[in-house]
C-alpha positions in Angstrom: -11.7 -0.3 36.5 -13.5 -0.6 39.9 -14.6 2.3 41.5 -15.7 2.1 45.0 -19.0 0.4 45.9 -20.9 3.8 46.5 -20.0 5.4 43.2 -20.4 2.4 40.7 -24.3 2.5 40.8 -24.5 6.1 40.1 -22.1 6.1 37.4 -23.9 3.2 35.7 -27.3 5.1 35.9 -25.6 8.2 34.2 -24.1 6.3 31.5 -27.4 4.5 30.9 -29.3 7.9 30.9 -26.7 9.2 28.4 -26.4 6.3 25.9 -29.2 3.8 26.7 -28.9 1.8 23.4 -25.1 1.5 23.7 -25.4 0.2 27.4 -28.0 -2.4 26.5 -25.5 -3.7 23.9 -22.7 -4.1 26.5 -22.1 -7.8 28.0 -24.1 -6.8 31.2 -24.3 -10.4 32.3 -20.5 -10.7 32.7 -20.7 -7.4 34.6 -23.4 -8.4 36.8 -21.9 -11.8 37.7 -18.4 -10.8 37.6 -15.4 -13.2 36.8 -15.4 -16.7 37.6 -13.6 -18.1 40.7 -11.1 -20.1 38.4 -10.2 -16.6 36.8 -9.8 -14.8 40.2 -7.4 -17.7 41.4 -5.3 -17.5 38.1 -5.0 -13.6 38.7 -3.9 -14.5 42.5 -1.3 -16.9 40.9 0.0 -14.4 38.5 0.3 -11.9 41.1 2.5 -14.2 43.3 4.6 -15.4 40.5 5.0 -11.8 39.2 6.0 -10.5 42.7 8.7 -13.2 43.1 10.4 -11.9 40.0 10.4 -8.2 41.2 13.8 -8.5 42.9 16.1 -11.6 41.9 17.6 -9.5 39.1 19.0 -7.2 41.6 19.9 -9.3 44.7 21.3 -12.2 42.6 23.8 -9.7 40.9 24.8 -8.4 44.3 25.5 -11.9 45.6 27.9 -12.3 42.4 29.0 -8.5 41.8 32.9 -9.6 42.5 32.8 -12.3 40.0 30.7 -10.2 37.3 33.5 -7.4 37.6 36.4 -9.9 37.1 34.5 -11.7 34.2 33.8 -8.4 32.5 36.8 -6.5 33.4 34.5 -3.8 35.3 36.0 -1.0 37.0 35.0 -0.3 40.5 33.2 3.0 39.6 31.3 1.4 36.9 30.4 -1.5 39.4 29.2 1.5 41.7 27.0 2.9 39.0 25.6 -0.6 38.3 24.3 -0.7 41.8 22.6 2.6 41.4 20.8 1.4 38.2 17.8 -0.1 39.6 16.2 2.8 41.3 17.0 4.9 38.3 15.5 2.5 35.9 12.2 2.3 38.4 11.9 5.9 38.2 12.3 6.5 34.5 10.4 3.4 33.1 7.9 3.4 35.8 6.4 6.6 34.3 5.5 4.6 31.2 3.1 2.2 33.1 -0.1 4.2 33.2 0.0 5.2 29.5 0.9 1.6 28.5 -2.0 0.4 30.8 -4.5 2.6 29.4 -3.7 1.5 25.9 -3.2 -2.2 26.2 -4.6 -3.1 29.6 -2.6 -3.7 32.9 -2.6 -7.6 32.3 -0.7 -7.3 29.1 1.8 -4.8 30.1 2.5 -7.1 33.2 2.9 -10.2 30.7 5.3 -8.2 28.5 7.1 -6.9 31.7 7.6 -10.7 32.9 9.0 -11.5 29.2 11.3 -8.5 29.5 12.6 -9.9 32.9 13.4 -13.2 31.4 14.9 -12.1 28.0 17.1 -9.7 29.9 18.2 -12.2 32.6 19.2 -14.7 29.6 21.0 -12.3 27.7 23.0 -10.2 30.1 25.5 -13.0 31.4 26.4 -14.1 28.0 26.8 -10.7 26.1 30.4 -10.4 26.8 30.6 -6.5 27.4 29.9 -4.1 30.1 27.8 -1.9 28.1 25.8 -5.1 26.7 25.5 -6.2 30.5 24.1 -2.8 31.4 21.6 -2.7 28.6 20.4 -6.1 29.2 19.9 -5.4 32.9 18.0 -2.2 31.9 15.5 -4.4 29.8 14.9 -6.6 32.9 14.7 -3.6 35.2 12.1 -2.1 32.6 10.0 -5.1 33.1 10.1 -4.9 36.8 9.5 -1.2 36.9 6.2 -1.3 35.0 5.1 -4.5 36.8 6.1 -2.6 40.1 3.6 0.0 39.2 0.7 -2.0 38.1 0.7 -4.4 41.2 -1.5 -2.3 43.3 -3.7 -1.6 40.0 -4.3 -5.4 39.4 -5.3 -5.7 43.1 -7.7 -2.6 43.1 -9.3 -3.7 40.0 -9.9 -7.5 40.6 -9.9 -7.5 44.4 -11.4 -4.3 45.5 -12.9 -5.6 48.8 -9.4 -7.4 49.6 -6.9 -4.9 49.0 -5.1 -5.6 52.2 -5.2 -9.4 51.9 -3.9 -9.4 48.4 -1.2 -6.7 49.0 0.0 -8.8 51.7 0.2 -11.7 49.5 2.1 -10.4 46.8 4.4 -8.2 49.1 5.2 -11.6 50.9 6.0 -13.1 47.6 8.1 -9.9 46.6 9.9 -10.4 50.0 10.4 -14.1 49.6 12.0 -13.7 46.0 14.4 -10.9 47.3 15.5 -13.4 50.2 15.8 -16.3 47.9 17.8 -14.9 45.3 20.2 -13.3 48.0 20.5 -16.6 49.9 20.4 -19.2 47.2 22.6 -17.6 44.3 26.0 -18.4 45.5 25.3 -22.1 46.5 23.4 -22.8 43.2 26.2 -21.2 41.3 28.6 -23.4 42.9 26.3 -26.6 42.5 26.1 -25.6 38.9 29.8 -25.6 38.3 31.0 -22.3 39.7 30.2 -20.4 36.7 28.9 -16.9 37.4 26.9 -16.7 34.2 25.0 -19.9 35.1 24.3 -18.6 38.5 22.7 -15.5 36.8 20.9 -17.0 34.2 19.0 -19.6 36.3 16.6 -16.8 37.4 15.3 -16.4 34.2 13.5 -19.7 34.5 11.3 -18.2 37.4 10.4 -15.3 35.2 9.5 -17.4 32.3 7.0 -19.5 34.3 5.5 -16.2 35.5 4.8 -15.1 31.7 2.3 -18.2 31.6 -0.6 -17.0 33.8 -0.6 -13.8 32.4 -1.1 -14.9 28.7 -4.4 -16.2 29.6 -5.4 -12.7 31.1 -4.3 -10.9 28.1 -6.6 -12.7 25.9 -9.4 -12.6 28.8 -12.0 -9.6 28.6 -14.1 -10.6 31.7 -15.0 -7.3 33.4 -13.8 -6.9 36.7 -16.4 -7.3 39.8 -19.1 -4.6 39.3 -17.5 -3.2 36.1 -18.7 -3.0 32.5 -15.4 -2.9 30.8 -11.9 -3.8 31.4 -8.9 -1.3 32.5 -8.2 0.4 29.2 -11.9 1.5 28.9 -11.9 4.1 31.8 -8.7 5.7 30.2 -10.5 9.0 30.0 -10.8 9.2 33.8 -6.8 9.5 34.2 -6.2 12.8 32.3 -8.7 14.8 34.6 -7.0 13.8 37.6 -4.2 16.5 38.6 -2.2 14.3 40.6 0.6 16.8 41.3 -1.8 19.2 43.2 -2.4 16.3 45.6 -0.7 16.7 49.1 -1.4 13.2 49.8 0.2 12.1 46.8 3.4 14.0 47.5 3.4 12.8 51.1 3.1 9.3 49.8 5.8 9.7 47.1 8.3 11.1 49.9 7.4 8.3 52.3 8.0 5.7 49.5 11.3 7.3 48.5 12.7 7.5 52.1 11.7 3.8 52.8 13.2 2.9 49.5 16.6 4.9 50.6 16.6 2.9 53.8 16.1 -0.5 51.9 18.9 0.3 49.3 21.2 1.3 52.2 20.5 -1.7 54.2 21.0 -4.2 51.2 24.2 -2.4 50.1 26.0 -1.5 53.2 24.7 -3.5 56.2 27.0 -6.5 55.7 30.2 -4.0 55.4 29.2 -2.4 58.7 29.2 -5.7 60.4 32.4 -7.0 59.0 34.0 -3.8 59.9 32.8 -4.4 63.5 34.5 -7.6 63.6 31.7 -10.0 62.2 32.8 -12.6 60.0 32.0 -12.4 56.3 29.7 -15.4 56.3 27.6 -14.2 59.5 27.4 -10.7 57.9 25.8 -12.1 54.9 23.5 -14.2 57.1 22.5 -11.2 59.1 21.4 -9.5 55.9 19.6 -12.6 55.0 17.6 -12.4 58.3 16.8 -8.7 57.7 15.3 -9.4 54.3 13.5 -12.5 55.6 11.7 -10.5 58.2 9.6 -9.1 55.3 8.1 -12.4 54.3 5.5 -12.8 57.4 5.3 -9.1 58.0 4.5 -8.1 54.5 1.4 -10.3 54.8 0.4 -9.1 58.2 0.8 -5.4 58.0 -1.3 -4.6 54.7 -4.2 -6.6 56.3 -3.9 -4.5 59.6 -3.3 -1.4 57.7 -6.5 -2.0 55.2 -8.5 -2.2 58.6 -7.5 1.2 59.8 -8.7 4.7 58.5 -5.4 6.1 59.5 -2.2 4.3 59.1 -0.2 6.7 60.9 0.4 4.5 64.1 1.9 1.8 61.9 4.3 4.2 60.3 5.3 5.4 63.7 6.1 1.9 65.1 8.1 0.8 61.9 10.1 4.2 62.2 10.8 3.6 66.0 12.0 0.1 65.1 14.5 1.7 62.6 15.8 4.3 65.2 16.5 1.7 67.6 18.1 -0.4 64.9 20.6 2.1 63.9 21.1 3.3 67.4 22.4 -0.2 68.1 24.5 -0.5 64.9 26.2 2.9 66.3 26.7 1.7 69.8 27.2 -1.9 69.8 27.3 -3.4 66.1 28.8 -6.7 67.1 27.2 -7.5 70.5 23.7 -7.0 69.4 24.1 -7.7 65.9 21.1 -10.1 65.7 18.7 -7.8 67.5 19.6 -4.8 65.2 19.2 -7.1 62.1 15.7 -8.1 63.3 14.8 -4.5 64.0 16.0 -3.2 60.6 14.1 -6.1 59.0 10.9 -4.6 60.7 11.7 -1.2 59.6 12.0 -2.2 56.1 8.4 -3.5 56.0 7.5 0.1 55.4 7.4 -0.9 51.7 4.3 -3.1 51.8 2.8 -0.5 54.0 3.4 2.2 51.2 1.9 -0.1 48.5 -1.2 -0.7 50.6 -1.7 3.1 51.2 -1.3 3.6 47.3 -4.4 1.4 46.8 -6.4 3.0 49.7 -5.7 6.7 48.9 -7.4 6.6 45.6 -11.2 5.9 44.9 -10.9 4.6 41.4 -8.7 2.2 39.5 -7.6 5.3 37.3 -6.7 7.0 40.5 -4.6 3.9 41.6 -2.6 3.6 38.4 -1.9 7.4 38.4 -1.0 7.5 42.1 1.1 4.2 41.8 3.0 5.8 39.0 3.6 9.3 40.7 4.5 7.8 44.3 6.9 5.0 43.0 8.5 7.0 40.2 9.1 10.1 42.3 10.1 8.0 45.2 12.8 5.9 43.4 14.1 9.3 42.1 14.4 10.5 45.6 16.2 7.3 46.6 19.0 7.3 44.2 21.5 9.6 46.3 21.0 7.7 49.5 23.6 4.9 49.1 26.0 6.9 47.3 26.0 9.4 50.0 26.6 6.8 52.6 29.7 5.6 50.5 31.0 9.2 50.4 30.6 9.7 54.0 32.2 6.4 55.0 35.0 7.1 52.7 35.7 10.5 53.9 35.1 10.0 57.5 36.9 6.6 57.8 34.1 5.2 59.9 30.4 4.6 60.3 29.5 7.1 62.7 28.3 9.9 60.3 26.9 7.4 57.8 24.7 5.6 60.7 23.6 9.1 61.9 22.4 10.0 58.4 20.5 6.8 58.4 18.9 7.4 61.6 18.1 11.1 60.8 16.4 10.1 57.5 13.9 8.0 59.8 12.2 11.3 61.0 11.2 12.7 57.8 10.1 9.2 56.9 7.7 9.0 59.7 6.4 12.6 59.1 5.7 11.8 55.4 4.1 8.6 56.3 1.8 10.1 58.8 0.7 12.6 56.4 0.2 10.0 53.7 -1.6 7.8 56.2 -4.4 10.2 56.6 -8.1 9.1 55.9 -8.4 11.0 52.3 -8.0 10.4 48.6 -6.3 12.0 45.9 -9.5 12.7 44.0 -10.7 15.2 46.9 -7.4 17.2 46.6 -6.8 17.3 42.7 
């Protein structure tokens, strides 16, 4: 796994001094020359294809939720639970990613994750029961969860000098997959005969394609740049890192959780806010698509800018202010300025690629990144679970959107504070 450039020579000299004969037996030419250009291109393609599959299982279901409820005779309360399953699965299954990566290698785990997504998406529409649908959805979400955690690890290992660029690339692909599934699921379902099962299962094809480049990487044992061994070989570093003692790790987990809360509230409730303000259903759906689509270009730009800064606090503040203005507009004039508020909230939602970039920058080693990624994302997704449910409760009991929007705006303040703390120029190895 790639340590930073200032540490690698020292570590190699120390290893040579302790076990000179064993070191000479290692494939040093591969370590010195690094991976071939075609392998790096294949890894980049694999990252993009994997990222495209990290949200369609969720957003395609949201587009057809009413049809799924009717087809499976699902109660409203069970449907409500179904919308809260993704962050719960991300938190629970994400914890498994570091141990799996140390044992099998990150590429192998991502390959298995893509396969799990494909199988889950194929099975769930035709299983014929609510319990089976939930179980198959959980299988797909498990694949998403472990892949979510390991994306920054893959980038840190294979592209240590291009963390911002590569994070932006797969963040942009993730946003594109999210927007495409939200926008195309309904028309594709209609074009294929109007059957909701077909509309859901079609996204399994994309997941199956994503398995292919990772199969090659599972078999490949070429060392990452400047490293004498693949990811699993440095597993001994991880247990020595006391991640829970790091203030930066906790700040990053809180920042990740609060931005996830805002994102799930937006995806789940923003169309209803506009519809209650008199906006047509079609336009409300289009406004949500615009909000999601903002993440496509900005998810590429923000990580590149963030990686060039020692402190990412200013970006956190700009995104937070966009969110505050957007929520204020929803409160004061939801219909009159609908397009402006959708755009501003789309900018605010780009805290997600920023959080991923900071995960890669707040640890010096690959082992540190995998631990930090698992901790920040799993803890963050746990923190995000109550948000959308609380918004629904406030809306139901208050009879309007005043209190829910006030809650959404209020959560932007601690998000900015946590992001400023997480964006400071320090690493978790210095604190744990």
